C-alpha positions as CSV (number, residue, x, y, z in Angstrom):
1,L,0.0,0.0,0.0
2,R,1.2,3.5,-0.7
3,E,0.0,6.8,0.7
4,F,-1.8,9.1,-1.6
5,P,-1.5,12.9,-1.5
6,S,-4.2,15.0,0.1
7,G,-7.3,15.4,-1.9
8,E,-6.9,12.2,-4.0
9,S,-10.0,9.9,-4.1
10,F,-9.8,6.7,-2.2
11,R,-9.9,3.2,-3.8
12,K,-10.2,-0.4,-2.9
13,V,-7.0,-2.6,-3.0
14,E,-7.7,-6.3,-3.9
15,P,-5.2,-9.2,-3.8
16,E,-4.6,-11.1,-7.0
17,E,-6.9,-14.1,-7.8
18,G,-5.8,-17.4,-6.3
19,K,-3.4,-15.8,-3.8
20,R,-6.0,-15.2,-1.2
21,G,-5.9,-17.9,1.4
22,R,-5.3,-18.6,5.0
23,G,-3.1,-16.0,6.5
24,Q,-3.8,-13.5,3.8
25,G,-6.8,-11.5,5.0
26,H,-8.8,-9.3,2.6
27,I,-7.6,-5.8,3.4
28,D,-9.7,-2.7,2.5
29,A,-7.5,0.4,2.4
30,A,-9.2,3.7,2.2
31,V,-7.0,6.7,1.7
32,F,-8.2,10.0,3.2
33,S,-6.0,13.1,2.7
34,G,-2.8,11.1,2.9
35,G,-4.0,8.8,5.7
36,I,-4.8,5.0,5.6
37,R,-7.5,3.1,7.4
38,A,-7.2,-0.7,7.3
39,V,-10.0,-3.3,8.1
40,A,-9.5,-7.1,8.1
41,D,-12.3,-9.4,6.8
42,D,-11.0,-12.7,8.2
43,P,-10.9,-12.8,12.0
44,L,-8.0,-15.3,11.7
45,D,-5.9,-12.6,10.1
46,K,-6.2,-10.0,12.8
47,K,-2.6,-10.4,13.8
48,E,-1.3,-9.6,10.4
49,A,-3.8,-6.8,9.8
50,R,-3.1,-5.2,13.2
51,P,0.1,-3.4,12.2
52,L,-1.8,-1.3,9.7
53,S,-4.3,-0.2,12.5
54,Q,-1.7,0.7,15.1
55,P,-1.4,4.4,16.0
56,R,1.0,6.4,13.9
57,P,3.8,8.4,15.5
58,L,2.9,11.7,17.0
59,D,4.4,13.8,14.2
60,F,2.4,11.7,11.7
61,Q,-0.8,12.2,13.6
62,Q,-0.3,16.0,13.7
63,H,0.4,15.9,10.0
64,I,-2.9,14.2,9.1
65,A,-5.1,15.6,11.9
66,A,-7.7,18.1,10.8
67,P,-8.9,20.8,13.2
68,A,-12.2,19.9,14.9
69,P,-15.1,22.0,13.5
70,L,-16.5,24.7,15.8
71,S,-19.7,24.1,17.6
72,P,-22.7,25.8,15.8
73,S,-23.9,27.0,19.2
74,R,-20.8,29.1,19.7
75,P,-21.1,32.6,18.5
76,R,-18.3,34.3,16.7
77,S,-16.5,37.3,18.3
78,P,-14.6,40.2,16.8
79,W,-11.5,39.0,18.8
80,G,-10.4,36.9,15.8
81,K,-7.8,34.2,16.4
82,L,-7.5,35.0,20.1
83,D,-11.2,34.5,20.6
84,P,-11.7,31.9,23.4
85,Y,-14.7,30.6,21.5
86,D,-12.3,29.3,18.8
87,S,-11.0,26.6,21.1
88,S,-11.6,23.1,19.9
89,E,-14.5,21.0,21.4
90,D,-11.9,18.3,22.2
91,D,-9.4,20.6,23.9
92,K,-9.2,19.1,27.3
93,E,-7.5,22.2,28.8
94,Y,-10.4,24.4,27.7
95,V,-12.9,25.0,30.5
96,G,-14.9,27.9,29.1
97,F,-14.7,30.7,31.7
98,A,-12.6,32.7,29.3
99,T,-15.9,33.6,27.6
100,L,-17.1,35.6,30.7
101,P,-16.1,39.0,29.2
102,N,-18.3,38.2,26.2
103,Q,-21.2,37.2,28.3
104,V,-20.9,40.4,30.4
105,H,-20.6,42.5,27.2
106,R,-23.7,41.0,25.6
107,K,-25.8,41.5,28.8
108,S,-24.6,45.0,29.3
109,V,-25.3,46.0,25.6
110,K,-28.7,44.5,25.8
111,K,-29.6,46.4,29.0
112,G,-28.0,49.7,28.0
113,F,-26.3,52.2,30.2
114,E,-27.3,55.2,32.4
115,F,-25.5,58.3,33.2
116,T,-26.6,61.5,35.1
117,L,-24.7,64.7,34.7
118,M,-25.3,67.9,36.7
119,V,-24.2,71.3,35.5
120,A,-24.0,74.1,38.1
121,G,-22.8,77.7,38.0
122,E,-24.2,81.2,37.5
123,S,-26.0,82.2,34.4
124,G,-24.1,83.3,31.3
125,L,-21.1,80.9,31.6
126,G,-22.0,78.7,28.7
127,K,-23.4,75.6,30.6
128,S,-26.1,74.8,28.0
129,T,-23.8,75.4,25.1
130,L,-21.1,73.1,26.5
131,V,-23.6,70.3,27.1
132,N,-24.9,70.6,23.5
133,S,-21.3,70.5,22.2
134,L,-20.4,67.5,24.3
135,F,-23.2,65.3,23.1
136,L,-24.0,66.8,19.7
137,T,-27.6,67.6,20.5
138,D,-29.8,70.6,21.3
139,M,-31.5,70.0,24.7
140,Y,-32.5,73.6,25.4
141,R,-34.4,74.6,22.3
142,D,-37.6,75.2,24.4
143,R,-35.9,77.0,27.2
144,K,-37.4,80.4,28.3
145,L,-34.8,83.1,29.0
146,L,-35.6,85.3,32.0
147,S,-35.0,89.0,32.1
148,A,-32.6,90.7,34.5
149,E,-35.4,91.8,36.8
150,E,-36.8,88.3,37.0
151,R,-33.4,86.8,37.9
152,I,-33.1,89.1,40.9
153,T,-35.9,87.4,42.8
154,Q,-35.5,84.0,41.2
155,T,-34.9,81.0,43.4
156,V,-32.8,78.0,42.5
157,E,-34.7,75.4,40.5
158,I,-33.8,71.9,39.5
159,T,-34.7,70.9,35.9
160,K,-34.0,67.5,34.4
161,H,-33.6,66.6,30.7
162,V,-33.6,63.0,29.6
163,L,-32.1,62.0,26.3
164,D,-31.7,58.5,24.8
165,I,-28.6,58.3,22.7
166,E,-27.4,55.3,20.5
167,E,-23.9,55.0,19.1
168,K,-22.7,51.9,17.2
169,G,-25.4,49.8,18.8
170,I,-24.7,51.0,22.4
171,K,-27.6,52.7,24.1
172,L,-27.1,55.4,26.7
173,R,-29.8,57.0,28.8
174,L,-28.4,60.5,29.5
175,T,-29.9,62.7,32.2
176,I,-28.8,66.3,32.4
177,V,-29.7,68.1,35.6
178,D,-29.6,71.9,35.3
179,T,-29.7,74.4,38.2
180,P,-31.2,77.7,36.8
181,G,-31.1,80.6,39.2
182,F,-28.0,79.5,41.0
183,G,-25.9,82.5,42.0
184,D,-28.1,85.0,40.3
185,A,-29.9,86.5,43.3
186,V,-28.6,89.4,45.3
187,N,-28.6,87.3,48.5
188,N,-27.1,83.9,47.6
189,T,-27.1,82.5,51.2
190,E,-27.4,78.7,51.1
191,C,-28.4,78.8,47.5
192,W,-26.6,75.5,47.1
193,K,-29.1,73.8,49.5
194,P,-31.7,72.8,46.9
195,V,-28.9,71.2,44.9
196,A,-27.7,69.2,47.9
197,D,-31.3,68.2,48.7
198,Y,-31.9,67.0,45.2
199,I,-28.8,64.7,45.3
200,D,-29.9,63.3,48.7
201,Q,-33.4,62.7,47.3
202,Q,-31.9,60.6,44.5
203,F,-29.9,58.6,47.0
204,E,-33.0,58.1,49.2
205,Q,-35.0,56.9,46.2
206,Y,-32.4,54.4,45.2
207,F,-32.1,53.3,48.9
208,R,-35.9,52.7,48.9
209,D,-35.8,50.7,45.7
210,E,-32.8,48.7,46.8
211,S,-34.6,47.8,50.1
212,G,-37.8,46.9,48.4
213,L,-39.0,43.6,47.0
214,N,-38.8,44.3,43.3
215,R,-35.1,45.0,42.8
216,K,-34.7,43.7,39.3
217,N,-35.4,46.8,37.3
218,I,-34.0,49.6,39.6
219,Q,-33.6,52.9,37.7
220,D,-30.4,54.7,38.7
221,N,-31.0,58.4,38.9
222,R,-28.1,59.2,41.2
223,V,-26.0,62.1,40.1
224,H,-22.7,60.6,38.9
225,C,-20.8,63.9,38.1
226,C,-21.2,67.6,38.6
227,L,-19.6,70.1,36.3
228,Y,-19.1,73.3,38.3
229,F,-18.5,76.3,36.2
230,I,-16.1,79.0,37.5
231,S,-16.3,82.5,36.2
232,P,-13.2,83.7,34.4
233,F,-13.8,87.3,35.6
234,G,-12.1,87.3,38.9
235,H,-9.1,86.2,40.9
236,G,-9.6,82.5,41.6
237,L,-12.6,81.2,43.5
238,R,-15.3,83.3,44.9
239,P,-16.8,82.6,48.4
240,L,-19.9,81.2,46.7
241,D,-17.7,78.7,44.8
242,V,-16.0,77.6,47.9
243,E,-19.2,77.1,49.9
244,F,-20.9,75.2,47.1
245,M,-18.0,72.7,46.5
246,R,-17.4,72.2,50.3
247,A,-21.1,71.5,50.7
248,L,-21.3,68.9,47.9
249,H,-17.9,67.3,47.7
250,Q,-19.0,64.4,50.0
251,R,-22.2,63.8,47.9
252,V,-21.0,64.0,44.2
253,N,-18.0,63.9,42.0
254,I,-17.1,67.6,41.3
255,V,-15.2,68.5,38.2
256,P,-14.3,72.2,38.1
257,I,-14.6,74.0,34.8
258,L,-13.0,77.3,33.9
259,A,-15.7,78.8,31.6
260,K,-15.3,81.1,28.6
261,A,-11.7,80.4,28.1
262,D,-11.8,82.4,24.8
263,T,-11.9,85.6,26.9
264,L,-8.5,84.9,28.4
265,T,-5.0,84.7,26.9
266,P,-3.0,81.5,27.3
267,S,-0.9,83.0,30.1
268,E,-3.9,84.1,31.9
269,V,-5.5,80.6,31.6
270,A,-2.3,79.1,33.1
271,R,-2.3,81.6,36.0
272,K,-6.0,81.1,36.8
273,K,-5.6,77.3,36.8
274,N,-2.8,77.4,39.2
275,K,-4.7,79.8,41.5
276,I,-7.8,77.7,41.5
277,R,-5.8,74.5,42.3
278,E,-4.1,76.2,45.2
279,E,-7.4,77.5,46.6
280,I,-9.1,74.1,46.2
281,E,-6.2,72.5,48.2
282,H,-6.2,75.3,50.8
283,Y,-9.9,75.0,51.6
284,G,-9.8,71.2,51.8
285,I,-12.2,70.7,48.8
286,R,-12.1,67.1,47.5
287,I,-12.8,67.2,43.8
288,Y,-12.9,64.1,41.6
289,Q,-9.6,62.2,41.8
290,F,-8.4,60.3,38.8
291,P,-7.6,56.7,39.6
292,D,-4.0,55.6,39.4
293,C,-2.9,53.7,36.3
294,D,-1.9,50.1,36.7
295,S,1.7,49.2,36.1
296,D,0.8,47.1,33.0
297,E,-1.1,49.9,31.3
298,D,0.0,51.1,27.9
299,E,2.4,54.0,27.9
300,D,0.2,56.1,25.7
301,F,-2.7,55.7,28.1
302,K,-0.5,56.7,31.0
303,L,0.6,59.9,29.2
304,Q,-3.0,60.7,28.3
305,D,-4.1,60.2,31.9
306,Q,-1.3,62.4,33.2
307,A,-2.3,65.1,30.7
308,L,-5.9,65.0,31.9
309,K,-4.8,65.3,35.5
310,E,-2.7,68.4,34.8
311,S,-5.6,70.1,32.9
312,I,-7.8,70.5,35.9
313,P,-9.7,72.8,36.0
314,F,-10.6,72.3,32.3
315,A,-10.6,75.6,30.4
316,V,-13.4,75.1,27.8
317,I,-15.2,76.9,25.0
318,G,-18.7,75.9,23.8
319,S,-20.3,76.6,20.4
320,N,-23.3,75.4,18.5
321,T,-22.3,77.0,15.2
322,V,-20.2,75.7,12.4
323,V,-17.7,78.1,10.8
324,E,-15.3,77.7,7.8
325,A,-11.6,77.8,8.5
326,R,-8.8,77.0,6.1
327,G,-11.2,75.3,3.7
328,R,-12.8,73.1,6.3
329,R,-15.9,73.4,8.5
330,V,-15.4,73.3,12.2
331,R,-17.3,74.1,15.3
332,G,-16.1,77.4,16.8
333,R,-16.5,81.1,17.2
334,L,-15.7,83.7,14.6
335,Y,-14.0,86.9,15.8
336,P,-12.6,89.9,13.8
337,W,-9.1,88.8,14.7
338,G,-9.6,85.1,14.0
339,I,-11.4,81.8,14.7
340,V,-11.6,79.9,17.9
341,E,-12.0,76.2,17.3
342,V,-13.8,74.2,20.0
343,E,-12.1,70.9,19.3
344,S,-8.6,72.4,18.9
345,P,-6.3,71.4,21.9
346,A,-4.3,74.6,21.2
347,H,-7.4,76.7,22.0
348,C,-9.1,75.0,24.9
349,D,-9.5,71.8,26.9
350,F,-12.8,70.7,25.4
351,V,-11.4,67.6,23.8
352,K,-9.7,66.6,27.1
353,L,-13.0,67.1,29.0
354,R,-14.9,65.0,26.5
355,T,-12.3,62.3,26.6
356,M,-12.4,62.2,30.4
357,L,-16.1,62.4,30.8
358,V,-17.2,60.1,28.0
359,R,-14.4,58.0,26.6
360,T,-12.1,57.0,29.5
361,H,-13.6,57.8,33.0
362,M,-17.4,57.6,32.7
363,Q,-17.6,54.1,34.3
364,D,-15.2,55.2,37.1
365,L,-17.4,58.2,37.9
366,K,-20.3,55.8,38.3
367,D,-18.2,53.4,40.4
368,V,-17.0,56.2,42.8
369,T,-20.6,57.3,43.1
370,R,-21.8,53.8,44.0
371,E,-18.9,52.7,46.2
372,T,-18.1,56.0,48.0
373,H,-20.8,58.7,48.0
374,Y,-23.8,56.4,48.0
375,E,-22.3,54.0,50.5
376,N,-21.6,56.9,52.9
377,Y,-25.3,58.0,52.6
378,R,-26.5,54.4,53.1
379,A,-24.3,54.0,56.2
380,Q,-25.7,57.1,57.7
381,C,-29.2,55.9,57.1
382,I,-28.6,52.5,58.6
383,Q,-26.9,54.1,61.7
384,S,-29.8,56.4,62.2
385,M,-32.3,53.5,61.9
386,T,-30.2,51.5,64.3
387,R,-30.1,54.2,66.9
388,M,-33.9,54.6,66.7
389,V,-34.4,50.8,67.1
390,V,-32.1,50.7,70.2
391,K,-33.9,53.7,71.7
392,E,-37.3,52.0,71.2
393,R,-36.0,48.8,72.7
394,N,-34.8,50.6,75.8
395,R,-38.1,52.4,76.1
396,N,-40.0,49.0,75.9
397,K,-37.7,47.6,78.5
398,L,-38.5,50.4,80.9
399,T,-42.2,49.9,80.2
400,R,-42.1,46.1,81.1
401,E,-40.0,46.8,84.3
402,S,-42.5,49.4,85.5
403,G,-45.4,47.1,85.0
404,T,-47.6,49.7,83.4
405,D,-49.8,48.8,80.5
406,F,-49.9,52.0,78.5
407,P,-49.3,51.9,74.7
408,I,-45.9,52.4,73.2
409,P,-45.4,56.1,72.7
410,V,-44.9,57.4,69.2
411,I,-41.7,59.2,68.5
412,P,-42.4,62.9,68.0
413,A,-42.1,64.3,64.5
414,V,-38.8,65.7,63.6
415,P,-38.2,68.5,61.1
416,D,-39.4,67.5,57.7
417,S,-36.6,65.8,55.7
418,E,-36.7,63.0,53.3
419,T,-34.1,60.9,55.2
420,E,-35.8,61.4,58.5
421,K,-39.2,60.7,56.9
422,L,-37.9,57.3,55.9
423,I,-36.6,56.7,59.4
424,R,-40.0,57.5,60.9
425,E,-41.8,55.1,58.5
426,K,-39.4,52.3,59.5
427,D,-40.0,53.2,63.2
428,E,-43.8,53.1,62.7
429,E,-43.5,49.7,61.1
430,L,-41.4,48.4,64.0
431,R,-43.8,49.8,66.5
432,R,-46.8,48.1,64.9
433,M,-45.0,44.8,64.9
434,Q,-44.1,45.1,68.6
435,E,-47.7,45.9,69.4
436,M,-48.9,42.9,67.5
437,L,-46.4,40.7,69.3
438,Q,-47.5,42.0,72.7
439,K,-51.2,41.4,71.7
440,I,-50.4,37.8,70.7
441,Q,-48.5,37.2,74.0
442,R,-51.5,38.5,76.1
443,Q,-53.9,36.2,74.1
444,M,-51.7,33.2,74.7
445,K,-51.4,34.1,78.4
446,D,-55.2,34.4,78.8
447,A,-55.7,31.1,77.0
448,H,-53.5,29.3,79.5
């Protein structure tokens, strides 16, 4: 028998007539892609046919072995040759947990993502324009502009705009929280309090949903980031800026923004940035801290991350108009002395802000909100509820020792607050349960 090259059709090899006898079994040789399969007809000739059915050497088996086909149930991935799905079904070292990233990716894409961004600062600093420039949309087309007389008596309001964005199959539910009226009144004492109350209300609502029975479809409306706009017309931070950031830095990730950078020269921008950073450190304000890069990160990513850290506060320019410059159309502002391009790194930090906020640190902003700010609020709620329960137990203990049979007193109402309201509801529920237990105990005692 001879080996045929790959692709040649197989044939049947027959011994010559008259030469078949005892000891000469009829051998069928089928050639597949250079390999031979031998089968003996006569059971007495198994010994002589066995050498043809013995395993080939390892190098020969590797030469003739064809890769096992992929399972039809395994989806393809854009990873290419490094895709863990491409492992053979017969690979005994393949377990399958390497596909976990794909499973998480499919589930996350199907569910979509949520992000809540708050913008705060006095009127006229370009907050609405910057938001429209960041997400390429017009969220304030129906906004009513107030006159100067109306702004004097205006109180701080909280307005929310929800926008569903889809990019390359990825869905994002973007919520923009605006604070019209902030810093516009003559007396701005505690004008930041409605903003802090709104953030606490979102924490409280999430805490209620998380403590309820139906926790499968919890909607996350917690504020993940606050862009605080600082006026370029001044020497560093104003007292209102300091009070606002100190009141909110334990509730939300604050990213300071130096607004209207096109009104300053490059040297003035650098001086104001240094002054603002010094005052933030002096007053003990904890703004959003960029996470440290891992040692195995790419060098380009490390350089990009370092450039973002050094750019705080971001000096930005916003524009909703498209102008023509050097034969191309760009978003910017046209002045008699030239054109300011919004997306030019030489003119402002708009690209760096968008990179940080959307492309590199959006998930980290959400993680810090969940793991730090919300956990602090949740711990305070649980501690308050625990103190109330302990106080109620001590009161019941005194009632039993005194032998009196008066009802359990209700805790007096405290100043109206959403957090304290939740605590009172929990306390009422505990009180009703204790009354029910005491009633059952009395019934059992009377029955005996």
